[in-house]
N, CA, C and O of each residue as an XYZ file, in Angstrom:
724
protein
N      24.441    151.390    101.789
C      24.243    150.202    101.426
C      23.223    149.329    102.168
O      23.425    149.325    103.382
N      22.318    148.686    101.817
C      21.439    147.978    102.779
C      21.801    146.654    102.754
O      22.269    146.106    101.757
N      21.585    146.062    103.923
C      21.925    144.601    104.221
C      20.648    143.826    104.131
O      19.568    144.339    104.423
N      20.788    142.473    103.686
C      19.609    141.657    103.605
C      19.652    140.675    104.867
O      20.651    140.028    105.183
N      18.521    140.656    105.492
C      18.188    139.819    106.527
C      17.675    138.602    105.968
O      16.600    138.699    105.376
N      18.242    137.432    106.037
C      17.936    136.252    105.369
C      16.973    135.428    106.230
O      16.026    134.807    105.747
N      17.263    135.458    107.501
C      16.329    134.579    108.439
C      16.536    135.212    109.806
O      17.563    135.813    110.122
N      15.431    135.022    110.628
C      15.408    135.594    111.953
C      14.534    134.633    112.676
O      13.415    134.398    112.218
N      14.953    134.044    113.789
C      14.286    132.974    114.517
C      13.887    133.830    115.651
O      14.698    134.483    116.308
N      12.446    133.805    115.891
C      11.721    134.529    117.029
C      11.041    133.518    117.891
O      10.279    132.691    117.391
N      11.304    133.560    119.221
C      10.857    132.516    119.926
C       9.251    132.710    120.239
O       8.785    133.846    120.323
N       8.485    131.613    120.397
C       7.037    131.709    120.831
C       6.992    132.418    122.150
O       7.891    132.330    122.985
N       5.957    133.089    122.288
C       5.731    133.794    123.599
C       5.816    132.920    124.812
O       6.030    133.456    125.899
N       5.665    131.601    124.723
C       5.715    130.674    125.726
C       7.184    130.419    126.017
O       7.567    129.934    127.081
N       7.992    130.773    125.012
C       9.485    130.594    125.393
C      10.205    131.622    125.896
O      11.411    131.555    126.130
N       9.355    132.800    126.117
C      10.003    133.945    126.622
C      10.087    133.944    128.126
O       9.241    133.320    128.768
N      10.992    134.562    128.690
C      11.193    134.782    130.244
C       9.833    135.239    131.004
O       9.096    136.041    130.430
N       9.554    134.834    132.047
C       8.316    135.108    132.723
C       8.133    136.539    132.825
O       6.976    136.940    132.702
N       9.107    137.440    133.040
C       9.046    138.802    133.230
C       8.520    139.420    131.777
O       7.752    140.381    131.730
N       8.974    138.819    130.733
C       8.454    139.361    129.469
C       7.057    138.957    129.160
O       6.286    139.685    128.533
N       6.735    137.729    129.634
C       5.323    137.205    129.546
C       4.363    138.059    130.355
O       3.248    138.313    129.901
N       4.774    138.528    131.585
C       3.929    139.239    132.453
C       3.776    140.713    131.927
O       2.699    141.283    132.101
N       4.709    141.286    131.354
C       4.431    142.561    130.672
C       3.462    142.437    129.548
O       2.619    143.333    129.506
N       3.398    141.487    128.596
C       2.543    141.115    127.553
C       1.296    140.579    128.047
O       0.333    140.887    127.344
N       1.016    139.808    129.139
C      -0.083    139.105    129.426
C      -1.331    140.208    129.737
O      -2.499    139.961    129.439
N      -0.946    141.313    130.307
C      -1.966    142.238    130.759
C      -2.336    143.156    129.559
O      -3.276    143.936    129.713
N      -1.748    143.124    128.518
C      -1.978    144.231    127.367
C      -2.984    143.438    126.295
O      -3.108    142.220    126.162
N      -3.522    144.286    125.723
C      -4.584    143.813    124.711
C      -3.993    143.121    123.487
O      -4.680    142.413    122.750
N      -2.670    143.356    123.294
C      -1.928    142.634    122.318
C      -1.752    141.231    122.391
O      -1.588    140.481    121.429
N      -1.807    140.837    123.915
C      -1.609    139.313    123.939
C      -2.823    138.568    123.547
O      -2.708    137.409    123.149
N      -3.953    139.127    123.624
C      -5.181    138.439    123.161
C      -5.099    138.228    121.559
O      -5.640    137.282    120.986
N      -4.384    139.190    120.944
C      -4.253    138.871    119.306
C      -2.913    138.156    118.979
O      -2.480    138.171    117.827
N      -2.245    137.521    120.003
C      -1.109    136.732    119.697
C       0.012    137.641    119.062
O       0.737    137.187    118.177
N       0.133    138.834    119.490
C       1.194    139.725    119.147
C       2.148    139.901    120.351
O       1.725    140.220    121.462
N       3.264    139.710    120.121
C       4.328    140.038    121.224
C       5.357    141.172    120.934
O       5.947    141.270    119.858
N       5.495    141.888    121.825
C       6.481    143.192    121.605
C       7.830    142.681    122.253
O       7.870    142.196    123.383
N       8.818    142.818    121.519
C      10.212    142.549    121.915
C      10.904    143.833    122.260
O      11.154    144.630    121.356
N      11.199    144.064    123.372
C      11.796    145.481    123.566
C      13.169    145.155    123.470
O      13.840    146.157    123.221
N      13.816    144.134    123.575
C      15.282    143.898    123.278
C      15.499    144.034    121.946
O      16.666    144.329    121.690
N      14.729    143.915    120.937
C      14.952    143.913    119.440
C      14.686    145.410    119.166
O      13.596    145.959    119.321
N      15.882    146.029    118.716
C      15.794    147.429    118.312
C      16.274    147.546    116.762
O      17.270    146.942    116.363
N      15.563    148.287    116.010
C      16.162    148.447    114.644
C      15.389    147.525    113.649
O      15.644    147.563    112.445
N      14.498    146.748    114.141
C      13.805    145.789    113.315
C      12.317    146.024    113.542
O      11.849    146.240    114.660
N      11.576    145.970    112.389
C      10.126    146.109    112.469
C       9.483    145.112    111.631
O      10.059    144.640    110.651
N       8.186    144.737    112.018
C       7.546    143.608    111.148
C       6.518    144.424    110.253
O       5.728    145.290    110.627
N       6.709    143.973    109.095
C       5.720    144.663    107.984
C       4.788    143.570    107.627
O       5.258    142.546    107.132
N       3.533    143.681    107.826
C       2.629    142.597    107.692
C       2.322    142.623    106.163
O       2.329    143.682    105.536
N       2.050    141.408    105.582
C       1.699    141.247    104.180
C       0.288    141.569    103.949
O      -0.588    140.942    104.546
N       0.008    142.521    103.108
C      -1.460    142.836    102.854
C      -2.248    141.823    102.102
O      -3.460    141.692    102.276
N      -1.554    141.104    101.263
C      -2.119    140.067    100.228
C      -2.369    138.720    100.952
O      -3.075    137.851    100.440
N      -1.755    138.566    102.191
C      -1.824    137.346    102.877
C      -2.952    137.218    103.814
O      -2.633    136.846    104.943
N      -4.195    137.442    103.599
C      -5.165    137.416    104.487
C      -5.940    136.109    104.247
O      -6.344    135.753    103.140
N      -6.106    135.430    105.401
C      -6.867    134.154    105.360
C      -8.143    134.230    106.146
O      -8.227    135.175    106.931
N      -9.044    133.481    106.075
C     -10.371    133.474    106.826
C     -10.282    132.284    107.814
O      -9.940    131.157    107.455
N     -10.603    132.602    109.031
C     -10.772    131.450    109.952
C     -12.087    130.733    109.865
O     -12.831    130.964    108.912
N     -12.407    129.906    110.770
C     -13.656    129.264    110.870
C     -14.726    130.233    111.302
O     -15.889    130.010    110.966
N     -14.428    131.270    112.007
C     -15.293    132.319    112.456
C     -15.639    133.302    111.410
O     -16.491    134.168    111.610
N     -14.971    133.183    110.256
C     -15.164    134.277    109.155
C     -14.614    135.694    109.396
O     -15.016    136.710    108.829
N     -13.483    135.605    110.462
C     -12.756    136.804    110.749
C     -11.521    136.733    109.895
O     -11.003    135.629    109.723
N     -11.012    137.779    109.357
C      -9.836    137.741    108.524
C      -8.695    137.676    109.690
O      -8.740    138.233    110.787
N      -7.782    136.945    109.223
C      -6.455    136.985    110.031
C      -5.214    137.161    109.140
O      -5.102    136.507    108.103
N      -4.339    137.989    109.516
C      -3.144    138.269    108.824
C      -2.043    137.356    109.138
O      -1.625    137.146    110.277
N      -1.526    136.740    107.883
C      -0.509    135.674    108.160
C       0.797    136.127    107.467
O       0.775    136.714    106.386
N       1.762    135.877    108.029
C       2.934    136.180    107.379
C       3.510    137.612    107.571
O       3.068    138.336    108.463
N       4.464    138.002    106.758
C       4.952    139.321    106.890
C       6.452    139.343    106.637
O       7.038    138.297    106.356
N       7.070    140.470    106.725
C       8.619    140.430    106.544
C       9.112    141.219    107.608
O       8.370    142.051    108.130
N      10.386    141.042    108.030
C      11.034    141.804    108.880
C      12.015    142.685    108.275
O      12.892    142.180    107.573
N      11.973    144.035    108.473
C      12.851    145.003    107.910
C      13.808    145.562    108.821
O      13.431    145.738    109.979
N      14.913    145.852    108.521
C      16.007    146.387    109.251
C      15.988    147.809    109.214
O      16.341    148.371    108.177
N      15.584    148.539    110.315
C      15.735    149.975    110.087
C      17.061    150.750    110.623
O      17.135    151.975    110.718
N      18.045    149.881    110.941
C      19.215    150.241    111.659
C      20.394    150.544    110.405
O      21.583    150.562    110.723
N      20.035    150.746    109.172
C      20.974    150.791    108.261
C      21.988    151.985    108.446
O      23.181    151.856    108.171
N      21.415    153.211    108.953
C      22.285    154.184    109.104
C      23.318    153.956    110.172
O      24.394    154.544    110.066
N      23.102    153.190    111.152
C      24.187    152.862    112.219
C      25.103    151.831    111.693
O      26.025    151.487    112.432
N      24.997    151.317    110.599
C      25.975    150.352    110.179
C      27.251    151.080    109.588
O      27.201    152.076    108.867
N      28.428    150.419    110.012
C      29.755    150.999    109.468
C      30.045    150.363    108.147
O      30.024    149.145    107.973
N      30.315    151.242    107.231
C      30.569    150.877    105.881
C      32.074    150.924    105.715
O      32.624    152.021    105.815
N      32.785    149.851    105.475
C      34.269    149.897    105.328
C      34.479    150.104    103.823
O      34.105    149.332    102.941
N      35.132    151.258    103.664
C      35.221    151.615    102.174
C      36.083    150.847    101.300
O      37.093    150.229    101.636
N      35.578    150.950    100.139
C      36.586    149.931     99.120
C      37.646    150.587     98.612
O      37.600    151.817     98.589
N      38.790    149.904     98.114
C      39.985    150.503     97.748
C      40.015    149.920     96.206
O      39.664    148.753     96.032
N      40.356    150.578     95.292
C      40.543    150.244     94.034
C      42.026    150.475     93.577
O      42.815    151.026     94.345
N      42.406    150.057     92.330
C      43.836    150.242     91.902
C      44.224    151.677     91.955
O      45.343    152.025     92.332
N      43.220    152.580     91.546
C      43.647    153.975     91.409
C      43.731    154.688     92.912
O      44.466    155.664     93.059
N      43.014    154.206     93.931
C      43.150    154.746     95.220
C      44.059    153.891     96.203
O      44.107    154.264     97.375
N      44.706    152.891     95.857
C      45.365    152.067     96.615
C      46.819    152.919     97.154
O      47.189    152.849     98.326
N      47.409    153.558     96.311
C      48.668    154.241     96.814
C      48.295    155.273     97.771
O      48.890    155.314     98.848
N      47.316    156.168     97.481
C      46.998    157.192     98.428
C      46.331    156.814     99.777
O      46.624    157.413    100.811
N      45.396    155.770     99.739
C      44.678    155.402    100.914
C      45.559    154.384    101.817
O      45.521    154.428    103.046
N      46.248    153.588    101.191
C      46.848    152.382    101.935
C      48.407    152.796    102.237
O      48.835    152.934    103.383
N      49.149    152.965    101.125
C      50.561    152.999    101.096
C      51.108    154.230    101.774
O      52.140    154.171    102.443
N      50.356    155.459    101.592
C      50.739    156.695    102.125
C      49.938    156.952    103.408
O      49.874    158.107    103.828
N      49.397    156.071    103.982
C      48.632    156.402    105.284
C      49.522    156.633    106.453
O      50.517    155.936    106.651
N      49.138    157.681    107.279
C      49.863    157.829    108.380
C      49.796    156.910    109.483
O      50.789    156.646    110.161
N      48.493    156.340    109.714
C      48.314    155.226    110.534
C      48.189    153.991    110.107
O      48.132    153.809    108.891
N      48.126    152.981    110.925
C      48.100    151.501    110.517
C      46.880    151.304    109.528
O      45.890    152.030    109.624
N      46.973    150.310    108.579
C      45.865    150.166    107.700
C      45.548    148.689    107.732
O      46.440    147.851    107.599
N      44.334    148.383    107.902
C      43.805    146.910    107.749
C      43.049    146.763    106.432
O      42.057    147.464    106.233
N      43.453    145.925    105.568
C      42.837    145.791    104.298
C      42.290    144.284    104.252
O      43.015    143.305    104.430
N      40.979    144.232    104.003
C      40.355    142.733    103.767
C      40.154    142.610    102.206
O      39.587    143.480    101.545
N      40.709    141.367    101.647
C      40.732    140.976    100.452
C      39.505    140.190    100.356
O      39.396    139.320    101.220
N      38.537    140.293     99.491
C      37.343    139.500     99.460
C      36.813    139.347     98.085
O      37.418    139.878     97.153
N      35.657    138.615     97.868
C      34.998    138.496     96.592
C      33.480    138.384     96.869
O      33.221    137.921     97.979
N      32.446    138.704     96.107
C      31.144    138.682     96.503
C      30.634    137.234     96.358
O      29.525    136.980     96.828
N      31.200    136.455     95.872
C      30.748    134.880     95.820
C      31.515    134.096     96.928
O      31.238    132.904     97.067
N      32.387    134.626     97.666
C      32.967    133.985     98.709
C      32.218    133.852    100.035
O      32.059    134.845    100.745
N      31.804    132.773    100.351
C      30.955    132.567    101.666
C      31.718    132.949    102.925
O      31.197    133.726    103.725
N      32.982    132.419    103.149
C      33.867    132.831    104.370
C      34.032    134.499    104.378
O      34.188    135.160    105.405
N      33.967    135.007    103.101
C      34.241    136.553    103.278
C      33.116    137.199    103.870
O      33.236    138.140    104.653
N      31.858    136.640    103.459
C      30.539    137.190    104.167
C      30.508    137.006    105.639
O      29.923    137.797    106.378
N      31.150    135.945    106.062
C      31.145    135.527    107.368
C      32.125    136.657    108.086
O      31.818    136.987    109.232
N      33.229    137.235    107.503
C      34.078    137.914    108.272
C      33.712    139.439    108.112
O      34.193    140.285    108.866
N      32.893    139.730    107.159
C      32.421    141.251    107.019
C      31.982    141.812    108.322
O      32.469    142.868    108.726
N      30.962    141.073    109.094
C      30.655    141.817    110.322
C      31.852    141.932    111.245
O      31.932    142.895    112.007
N      32.719    141.058    111.213
C      33.864    141.290    112.227
C      34.726    142.422    111.898
O      35.194    143.090    112.821
N      35.031    142.762    110.461
C      35.732    143.810    110.154
C      35.014    144.973    110.326
O      35.657    146.008    110.504
N      33.662    145.016    110.306
C      32.907    146.142    110.642
C      32.946    146.586    112.005
O      32.997    147.779    112.304
N      32.923    145.639    112.843
C      33.134    145.953    114.383
C      34.505    146.524    114.681
O      34.699    147.487    115.424
N      35.420    145.857    114.048
C      36.954    146.474    114.226
C      36.989    147.676    113.779
O      37.569    148.512    114.471
N      36.409    148.064    112.568
C      36.513    149.409    112.009
C      36.026    150.376    113.061
O      36.747    151.298    113.439
N      34.663    150.155    113.597
C      34.127    150.932    114.575
C      34.827    151.060    115.759
O      34.857    152.182    116.266
N      35.487    150.000    116.391
C      36.082    149.906    117.631
C      37.530    150.699    117.503
O      37.894    151.400    118.446
N      38.171    150.601    116.572
C      39.612    151.209    116.179
C      39.481    152.537    115.376
O      40.441    152.970    114.739
N      38.266    153.184    115.416
C      38.253    154.309    114.523
C      39.069    155.429    115.174
O      38.912    155.791    116.340
N      39.951    155.941    114.317
C      40.907    156.930    114.724
C      42.278    156.588    114.935
O      43.210    157.392    114.956
N      42.358    155.223    115.105
C      43.657    154.628    115.332
C      44.095    153.770    114.163
O      45.270    153.634    113.824
N      43.008    153.179    113.549
C      43.353    152.257    112.489
C      42.306    152.485    111.323
O      41.104    152.612    111.556
N      42.821    152.525    110.123
C      41.993    152.762    109.001
C      41.612    151.440    108.385
O      42.544    150.658    108.196
N      40.350    151.041    108.026
C      40.027    149.688    107.460
C      39.374    149.978    106.027
O      38.515    150.813    105.743
N      40.033    149.039    105.196
C      39.575    149.077    103.667
C      39.344    147.727    103.301
O      39.845    146.743    103.846
N      38.535    147.737    102.322
C      38.368    146.279    101.541
C      38.742    146.366    100.105
O      38.701    147.462     99.548
N      39.116    145.262     99.442
C      39.589    145.093     98.177
C      38.674    143.995     97.481
O      38.720    142.871     97.980
N      38.003    144.159     96.588
C      37.380    143.097     95.811
C      38.357    142.682     94.906
O      38.729    143.425     93.997
N      38.845    141.462     95.088
C      39.658    140.654     94.150
C      39.256    140.556     92.857
O      40.101    140.520     91.962
N      37.840    140.499     92.571
C      37.338    140.349     91.279
C      37.589    141.643     90.447
O      37.986    141.547     89.286
N      37.354    142.896     91.052
C      37.573    144.201     90.500
C      39.020    144.697     90.446
O      39.418    145.445     89.552
N      39.716    144.288     91.351
C      41.114    144.695     91.439
C      42.065    143.713     91.518
O      42.817    143.695     92.492
N      42.166    142.786     90.536
C      43.121    141.569     90.699
C      44.495    141.912     90.692
O      45.313    141.066     91.052
N      44.904    143.183     90.285
C      46.423    143.457     90.210
C      46.913    143.634     91.606
O      47.993    143.114     91.888
N      46.215    144.347     92.583
C      46.467    144.469     93.955
C      46.675    143.185     94.623
O      47.672    142.929     95.298
N      45.624    142.326     94.394
C      45.768    140.932     94.853
C      46.958    140.234     94.561
O      47.653    139.807     95.484
N      47.307    140.053     93.244
C      48.445    139.402     92.841
C      49.648    140.245     93.237
O      50.589    139.541     93.604
N      49.834    141.271     93.262
C      51.055    142.089     93.821
C      51.468    141.616     95.248
O      52.645    141.550     95.605
N      50.466    141.314     95.987
C      50.579    140.919     97.389
C      50.554    139.304     97.625
O      50.594    138.765     98.731
N      50.489    138.714     96.504
C      50.364    137.218     96.659
C      49.173    136.456     97.193
O      49.184    135.302     97.620
N      48.078    137.331     97.100
C      46.698    136.880     97.519
C      46.238    135.578     96.850
O      45.646    135.598     95.771
N      46.520    134.449     97.510
C      45.888    133.229     96.873
C      44.681    132.671     97.366
O      44.027    131.872     96.695
N      44.345    133.048     98.514
C      43.123    132.544     99.177
C      42.361    133.788     99.857
O      42.965    134.726    100.378
N      41.003    133.683     99.790
C      40.182    134.764    100.494
C      39.167    134.206    101.334
O      38.619    133.162    100.979
N      38.851    134.763    102.394
C      39.255    136.117    102.806
C      40.941    136.157    103.216
O      41.520    135.206    103.742
N      41.456    137.192    102.934
C      42.745    137.434    103.442
C      42.888    138.882    104.054
O      42.608    139.845    103.340
N      43.311    139.066    105.337
C      43.507    140.437    106.086
C      45.052    140.787    105.796
O      45.894    139.909    105.986
N      45.354    141.804    105.430
C      46.724    142.276    105.489
C      46.725    143.532    106.392
O      45.728    144.253    106.441
N      47.850    143.795    107.112
C      47.825    145.000    108.102
C      49.161    145.679    107.481
O      50.235    145.081    107.419
N      48.966    146.931    107.055
C      50.080    147.654    106.543
C      50.448    149.017    107.563
O      49.589    149.744    108.060
N      51.764    149.151    107.722
C      52.233    150.283    108.467
C      53.255    150.893    107.783
O      54.124    150.230    107.218
N      53.233    152.234    107.779
C      54.266    153.146    106.999
C      54.262    152.620    105.701
O      55.367    152.721    105.167
N      53.353    152.064    104.970
C      53.481    151.729    103.573
C      53.832    150.232    103.390
O      53.860    149.794    102.240
N      54.109    149.393    104.459
C      54.779    148.157    104.135
C      53.803    147.228    104.720
O      53.140    147.595    105.691
N      53.655    146.053    104.211
C      52.882    144.975    104.678
C      53.592    144.348    105.896
O      54.733    143.904    105.768
N      52.932    144.302    107.086
C      53.503    143.925    108.359
C      53.012    142.650    108.850
O      53.683    141.970    109.627
N      51.602    142.218    108.329
C      51.083    141.047    108.926
C      50.040    140.529    107.969
O      49.528    141.314    107.171
N      49.727    139.379    107.995
C      48.725    138.835    107.228
C      47.938    137.580    107.816
O      48.488    136.673    108.440
N      46.666    137.645    107.552
C      45.779    136.718    108.452
C      44.851    136.067    107.384
O      44.057    136.822    106.823
N      44.863    134.767    107.044
C      44.172    134.175    105.927
C      43.087    133.305    106.539
O      43.292    132.582    107.514
N      41.900    133.416    105.901
C      40.738    132.643    106.299
C      39.778    133.486    107.190
O      40.084    134.609    107.592
N      38.759    132.956    107.433
C      37.574    133.668    108.303
C      38.092    133.321    109.737
O      37.853    132.209    110.206
N      38.711    134.140    110.354
C      39.157    133.713    111.848
C      38.351    134.496    112.720
O      37.685    135.458    112.336
N      38.416    134.026    114.068
C      37.649    134.689    115.084
C      38.264    136.287    115.243
O      39.390    136.693    114.956
N      37.283    136.915    115.718
C      37.618    138.550    116.061
C      38.756    138.693    116.933
O      39.513    139.652    116.783
N      38.964    137.763    117.898
C      40.006    137.916    118.915
C      41.543    137.663    118.142
O      42.595    138.187    118.509
N      41.398    136.837    117.122
C      42.646    136.634    116.305
C      43.133    137.950    115.507
O      44.329    138.209    115.370
N      42.185    138.687    115.036
C      42.449    139.937    114.434
C      42.746    140.923    115.356
O      43.571    141.760    114.992
N      42.253    141.030    116.504
C      42.435    142.160    117.512
C      43.699    141.897    118.048
O      44.409    142.866    118.315
N      44.141    140.688    118.269
C      45.596    140.444    118.610
C      46.599    141.040    117.645
O      47.537    141.773    117.960
N      46.272    140.623    116.405
C      47.159    141.073    115.195
C      47.223    142.731    115.162
O      48.304    143.301    115.013
N      46.070    143.404    115.301
C      45.995    144.887    115.171
C      46.885    145.402    116.392
O      47.697    146.324    116.313
N      46.622    144.719    117.436
C      47.313    145.381    118.676
C      48.812    145.605    118.628
O      49.423    146.529    119.167
N      49.320    144.600    117.886
C      50.768    144.667    117.794
C      51.193    145.969    116.971
O      52.326    146.413    117.160
N      50.455    146.514    116.193
C      50.789    147.643    115.419
C      50.274    149.043    115.737
O      50.419    149.973    114.943
N      49.683    149.165    116.894
C      48.996    150.432    117.509
C      50.172    151.139    118.291
O      49.965    152.188    118.901
């Protein structure tokens, strides 16, 4: 699954630390107003071929472009649970399970997705993480009384042990998880 990068703010070369400027100043790239960011990995700039403009010296200048994320293979995909897989993946699990109830139209749900992804990576092998789209599996949400999303439930030995409602900080979820490991 590919993620969309909606916006990225990149500082001007003059706003960079002097060490970064010194590295760029001696290169031929500095004369063309290009800056290489060694600390940004997984992103590349694709120039737009159709956006060529002419300057007063009649030299073509490329304007614009788009930033593409190449780190998609490193992203953690939290698997989805459906009505048919709920019993086997969540209730019959030997390890604790974190389940995020969400919907695609929910803004706070999109805010908490990266937090759940980090937690899934951090607790890999100790905790299983899943997500339930409440639009696609409303019966699971109603069975557990989900009235607000995002809601995170923690299950242990097939029983609901804890619930966290809303887009909360990562530390809140970590504290909740640590109680059941």
